[in-house]
C-alpha positions in Angstrom: 113.4 111.8 92.1 114.5 113.0 95.5 116.7 115.7 94.0 113.9 116.9 91.7 111.5 117.4 94.7 114.1 118.9 97.0 115.0 121.5 94.3 111.3 122.2 93.6 110.5 122.8 97.3 113.6 124.9 97.8 112.7 127.0 94.8 108.9 127.2 94.9 108.3 126.6 98.6 104.5 126.3 99.2 103.8 125.8 95.5 100.2 124.6 95.8 99.2 127.1 98.5 98.0 126.1 102.0 94.4 125.1 101.3 93.8 121.3 101.2 93.1 119.5 97.9 89.4 118.7 97.2 90.1 115.0 97.6 91.7 115.6 101.0 88.4 117.2 102.2 86.4 114.3 100.7 88.8 111.7 102.3 88.4 113.6 105.7 84.6 113.2 105.4 85.0 109.5 104.7 87.4 109.1 107.6 85.3 111.1 110.1 82.1 109.1 109.1 84.0 105.9 109.9 85.7 107.1 113.1 89.2 106.9 111.7 91.6 107.9 114.5 95.0 107.9 112.8 96.1 108.5 109.2 99.3 107.8 107.2 100.1 110.2 104.4 102.8 108.9 102.0 104.2 112.0 100.2 102.9 114.5 102.7 104.8 117.4 101.1 104.6 120.5 103.2 101.5 119.3 105.0 98.7 121.2 103.3 96.5 118.0 103.2 97.4 117.0 106.7 95.8 119.9 108.5 92.2 119.1 107.5 92.6 115.7 109.2 94.2 117.1 112.3 91.5 119.7 112.7 89.0 116.8 112.9 90.9 115.1 115.8 92.8 112.6 113.5 96.5 111.9 114.3 98.6 112.3 111.2 101.9 110.6 110.3 103.7 111.5 107.1 106.4 110.2 104.8 108.3 112.8 102.7 111.4 112.6 100.4 112.2 116.4 100.6 113.8 117.8 103.8 112.8 121.3 102.8 109.1 120.2 102.5 109.4 118.7 106.0 110.8 121.9 107.4 107.9 123.9 105.7 105.3 121.4 107.2 106.7 121.9 110.7 106.8 125.7 110.2 103.1 125.8 109.2 101.6 123.0 111.2 103.9 122.5 114.3 107.1 120.8 115.2 105.0 117.9 116.6 103.9 116.7 113.1 105.5 113.3 112.8 107.1 112.9 109.4 109.5 110.2 108.3 112.2 111.4 105.9 112.6 109.1 102.9 111.0 107.7 99.8 107.7 105.9 99.8 109.5 103.1 97.9 111.3 102.4 101.1 108.2 101.8 103.2 107.4 100.7 105.8 109.1 103.2 108.2 107.3 101.9 111.2 105.2 98.8 112.2 102.1 100.8 113.2 98.7 100.1 111.8 96.6 103.0 110.5 92.8 103.4 110.3 93.3 105.5 107.2 95.8 106.2 104.5 95.7 109.1 102.1 98.0 109.3 99.2 97.6 112.3 96.9 98.9 112.6 93.4 102.0 110.5 94.1 101.5 106.9 92.9 101.4 107.9 89.2 105.0 109.1 89.5 106.2 105.6 90.2 107.0 102.7 87.8 104.9 99.5 87.7 106.9 97.6 90.4 107.0 100.6 92.7 103.3 101.2 92.3 102.5 97.6 93.2 104.8 97.8 96.2 103.3 101.0 97.4 99.7 99.7 97.3 100.8 96.5 99.1 102.8 98.4 101.7 99.9 100.7 102.4 97.4 97.8 102.6 99.8 96.0 105.0 99.7 99.0 107.3 96.0 99.4 107.3 94.1 98.2 110.3 91.1 95.9 109.9 88.2 97.8 108.4 90.6 100.7 107.6 90.3 102.8 104.5 92.9 103.9 102.0 92.3 106.7 99.5 94.6 107.4 96.5 94.3 110.3 94.1 95.7 109.6 90.6 96.0 111.3 87.3 93.8 110.0 84.4 94.2 109.7 80.7 91.8 112.7 80.4 94.8 115.0 81.3 96.1 117.2 78.5 99.6 115.9 79.2 98.6 112.3 78.3 100.5 111.0 75.4 102.9 114.0 75.5 106.6 113.8 76.1 108.8 110.8 75.7 107.1 107.4 75.6 108.4 105.0 78.3 105.9 102.2 78.4 102.1 101.7 78.0 100.4 104.8 79.4 103.7 106.1 80.9 105.5 109.2 79.6 108.4 111.4 80.6 106.7 114.7 80.8 109.5 117.1 81.7 112.7 117.3 83.8 112.8 113.6 84.2 109.3 113.4 85.7 107.8 110.1 84.5 104.0 109.8 84.8 101.6 106.9 84.5 98.1 107.8 83.4 95.3 105.7 84.7 92.0 104.6 83.2 89.3 102.6 85.1 90.7 99.4 83.8 94.2 100.0 85.1 92.8 101.2 88.5 90.9 97.9 88.8 93.9 95.9 87.8 96.2 97.5 90.4 93.7 98.1 93.3 91.1 95.3 92.6 92.4 92.9 95.2 92.9 95.5 97.9 89.3 96.1 98.8 88.5 98.6 96.0 84.9 99.8 96.4 84.7 103.2 94.5 86.4 105.0 91.6 85.3 108.6 91.6 86.1 111.1 88.9 87.4 114.4 90.3 88.6 117.6 88.6 91.3 119.4 90.7 94.4 120.8 89.0 94.2 117.8 86.6 91.5 115.2 85.9 91.9 112.7 88.7 90.4 109.5 89.9 89.8 109.2 93.7 90.3 105.6 94.5 88.7 104.2 97.7 89.6 100.9 99.2 88.6 99.2 102.5 90.5 96.4 104.3 88.1 93.6 105.3 
């Protein structure tokens, strides 16, 4: 997976443009309303979703598997942007507690055990009353059921990219005991769920 993303960022650079995703803007609104001071972004990429938080006075820490993506993030958003180089499957990278966690279009690329670990790792790093927001692909996507079948709702789409497609039932199953309070349908580049959890 590391090689796939490194090759992609080398070849395509800022492949999704520099504007933040819709869900990053919605997460920013939630975080600002709740006085979130610092946010962890697992899978920060080249930082396009980080800037909207920073512009609102929120400190951002990222985790990213691709060195090229980290270089691009620092080029666009400043050398002071703190990013740990590595896979989210190796979390935690620090012992800090975060008021907010924003994880965009990443968890569905992991297998069942890795997804469980990521959710638990993120929850462990949330401060009390903190919020975590995940954006995940849904079964409404045109790619659902395409490619090579791996396991229930999980397919190898292309180039070794394995994707798990969520429905509301699987969201509740994976996030239910982690303060899940809203599943919002959202259409970005794909049909997504925006999953909101609060640590109480």
